[in-house]
N, C-alpha and C positions, 0 to 999 in steps of 0.2 A: 531858400527853405520852401516858399510857395509853390517854385516851380517842379521842386523836386516830391512833393505832396501831390502835385496835378499828374506828375510821372505815374506815382504808384496807383493813383486811383485810376487811371486809364489802363494802366497792366492789369488791374483787380479787374476790371468791365469787360475787358479784352478777354480773358481768362475764363471769367464767368461764362459772359453769352456763348464763346465757342465751345464752353465745354457742355451748356444746355443744348445747344443746336447738336452736337456729335451722340449725346445724348439720345435727342429725338429722333437724329438721323438713323442709331444702331436699333433705337425699337421699332421704326419701320422696317428697317430691315429682317429683323426678326419675323415681325409681321408678314413679310411677305413671302419670306425664305419657307414660312411651316403652310402660307396659303397656296405657292407654289409646287410643295409638295402634295399636298391635300387633293391637287389636281389633277397629279397624275394616278394618285391611287385612292380614290374616292373613297372607298370603303375600310379602309385602314385608320382606324384610331391612332392621334397623333399627343400624347400624353407628355405633362411636364411637370416637374417638381423643382420649386425656387427655394435654393439653400446655398447661399455665395459665398456664406464664412461661417465661423473661424474652422480652421483646418480639423480641429478636434471633433466638432459636432458635426463633420461632412464624415469623419472616420466612424463615428458613433452612429450615425444614421444611414449608412450602408445598408442595413437589411431592408429598409425602404425600397431601394430598387427593386430587392429581391421581392419584396411583398408587391410593386409595381407590375411584375414582369409575371406575378402569378395571377392577378387581378384582370392584368391585361395582354394575354398570352403572345397575341399576335399585332402588337400595337408597337408603334415608335415611339420610344422612352426618351426623352430628352432632360437635360439637368441643367438647370442655370447655374455658373459658379464662376467667381472671382477667377480671371486669367492664374493667379499667384497658386491657385489649387486645383486647377484643370487635372493637374497629372494624376491627381487621387483618383478620378473619374474615367480617365481617359483607356485604361485596361480593364475595367470593369464590364463584364460579360452581357451584362443587364441594362445597359446603357446604351444607345444607340449613337446618340449625337449630343455632344456637350457644348453650350452654348455659353461662349464667354460675357460675363456680365459687362458690361461698359461701364457704368457708375449707379448709382443705388438710384437717380432717376428712371434710368433706364427700365430697373424691378419694377419701380413703382407705376411706370406705363403699365409694363406688362399685365400687374394687377388689376388694373383698371380695365385694359381693352387687350385682350387676345383672342388669337386664330384655333386654340386648343382645344380639344373636346373635353379633355380634364387637364387642369391646373391646379397644383397642390403646392402651397404656400408654408413653409416651415418657419417660416420666420416670425417671432413675436412682434407685437405692436411698439412703436416708437424707439426701437431698439437703433436701427438705421437710419442716419439722417444725411439728408442731401443738403449741405451746408448752403450753397449758392441761394435756394430757394426758400431756404429754411422747413422745409416739406421731411418728413419719416415713413417710411413703408410701414403700413397699415396694414391688419388683420385683424377684419371684424370677426371671423370666427374665435380668435384665439379670446378676444374680450369679450364675447357672447359666453366663454366657457370661464370667465374668470382667470384668466390663464395668463399673469402679465410679466413684467422682468421682476417685479417684487416677490411676486410667490410662485414661480415656476417650478421651483424644486421641490415645493411642497404636494405637486403632483405627480411625481417620477422622475426616472432617470431620462439625461435625454433624448435618448429614441423613445421613449415613450410620452413622453411631453410634445416633441415637432411632431410625432405621428399625430398627436391629437389636434393642433392647432391647425393642423392641414388637410384635416378629416379625413386621415387613412387610417385603418383598424391597427390595434395598437400590439405592436409584438416585444418579443424580447428575448429575439434572436443575437446570438454574440455577432459581432460585427466579424468582418474579410478586410483584406486588404489586396488587392491583386498587384503583384509584383513581377513583371517581364524578367524573363532569363537574361536579358543585355545587363540591367540593374545589377543581377545576384553574380555573373560572371563579372563585372566590375569591382564589384565589394569584395568578391574570392581574392584580386590581386591586390588587394591592400594588404600590406605587412602588418598583421596584428597579430598578435598570439592568439593560441589554438581556443584559451577559453578568457572570456570577457566577459567585464561588468558593466552595463552604461548607464550612465547617468544624466540627469536632465536638473540643472539648478536656479532657471530663470524663465518665471513666466511671463504672460503679456498684462498681469497684474497683480501688483507688489504686495499684498496684502497676504496671497498663496504663499511668497517666499521664504525659501529657511534662511540663517544667517548664514552668509559668505565663510566668514573663518571656521563653522560650523562643518561647511561641505569640504574646505581645504583638509580638515581634521580626518575628516572620515574618508578622503582620497588617500591620506597617506595609509591610514591604519587596514584599510582595503588591503593596500599594496603591501605590507609588512605583515598581514594576519594571513592572508592568504594567496596560491597562486595564480590569480588571475591578474591579466591587463583592465585598467579602467579607461574607459572612453568617455568623452563629455561631448554631448550633442547641444543644438540649439541655436539660437542667434548668434550671440555672442556670448564669452566667458567673462565672468569677474573673478576666476580663481589664479591664484597665484600660486602652480605647484612646480616643482621642479624634480621629476622624476621619472625614469627610463620608461615605468613601468604604466606612465599617465600619458594619454595620446588627445589633444584638444583638436577637434573636427566642428567645433562651435563655426557656420557662415561659410562651411567646405562642403555641403552637403545638400542634393535635392531632397526632397520632402520621402520620394521613395527609397532612396538611398540610405536616407536616414531609419524607414521602418527598416529594411534588410539589415541593416547593422542590429537594431534592436531585435529583430528575429533571429539572430544567428548566437547572439548572446546568451547566458546562463542564467544570468539576473539584469531587472530594470530598476532602479533607484529614481523616483522623483517626487515631482509636484504635481499637482493636477494640474494638467495642463495637456495640450495636442500629442507631444511623444508618449504620455501615460496612454491614450487611447491608441496609441499603434501598438504598445504592448499588450493591449487588451487582445486587439484583431491578431496579433501573431502569437499569441500563446506564451508570451516571456515569463517567468515568475517575476511578481512585481513587489517591491517596495513602496508605497507613495506614503508621503508625508501630508499631512491632513490638520487644517483645524475649522473655525467656523469660517464663513464668506459670507460679508456682509449682516443680514438679519437670518443667515441660514445656519442653524448651531450643529445641526447635523445633515449632511446633503449625501444622494448617490449619485452621482453623474455616469455609470459607467452600467452596461447589460453583459449577458453572457457570465462567462467565468469568474470576471474581478466582482459584480455584483453578488454572485454566490459566495464569494470569497474564498474560494476554491483553487484559487491560481496566484494569488496576493495577499501582502500583508497590509493592513493599512495601520498606519501609527499615528494615530489623533490626539489632537490638545483638545480635550473638549471645552467648547464655552472662550477658548482663545484663537487667536490666531495664529497657522501654520510657523508662522515667526518666534512665538514663542515657544515650542519644541526644545525641550534642555538634550544635550547631545548624550549623552546617557540616554535618553529615553528612546532615540533611533539606536545609537550602536549597540547597544542590547539585545533588538530584536533582530538587526539586521545580522549579525553576529551569531546568535543560537540559531537562527534559521537556515543561515549558509551552511553549518555545521551539519545541521542535522540532514539536509539536503545533499552535501558529501557523502555524510555515513551511508544513506538510501542507495546512493550510486554505487558506493563499494560493496554494499551487499548485494 
């Protein structure tokens, strides 16, 4: 028993110090890389934005890349992001270099010392934690503005809040997602029906989710009532639906492939999550299931058409979590609006 405990402690300490070493190495490498670039072009500014996660936030804040390009038209623009989300930035024409964040410590070190001419940290203080050292990524500007994890949605949508805490001009531009032709052609080859409804049922925060059995009923009612195929996207599905018109693509697509499937769909039905930001960015009409989020009884994470409510219907359970939405509250809105859209298209 004592020997096993010793082995566990040794493994933990080994992994801890290895990760710390590699984090410092990546910080030094990033630092030297930028210094090297500046050496060969000393008159060009080097500007960086730190927004490493989550992917919905990155999509929502895409307009910041355009804002940086407007502010520094001749600068070299960098975006620091987790490896899992870099594809969202790789094809953005306003970003010159994508830097993969090795760990939260890597970013903590960059906030303390970096060679950039301008460095914009979009993260809230204390939200991202490096567990090995029990340190969190801090943002003094966010603290000075009293924009905290507990109240940030009181200060605007995600784009506006993150612009404020980074010290960038507040913009309300609609987000864009840059999908290369290769992805479009790949999705075209999939055997989908001509008309589709994309659904996303499961978020990374359970209070935002709707009941599973309601989702299952919704899928069947959509297939019975309309001539659309239903595609489920996300990391994993917890639905049990047996129908030839239902396609489960959970865990089978990259982020950009997911965005392209949503772009090609007639409608998107989902909860407040990353794919909903995709739907906003690709101009797909959405039905979003909402309720209170923690202490936020009413909040608006989106900019553009979704914030203006011109291309979306919010189905809201006021003062209660999304999980408390009754089925008929959702189905009535979905059924009426899909029928209305079909009539408009026919006319």
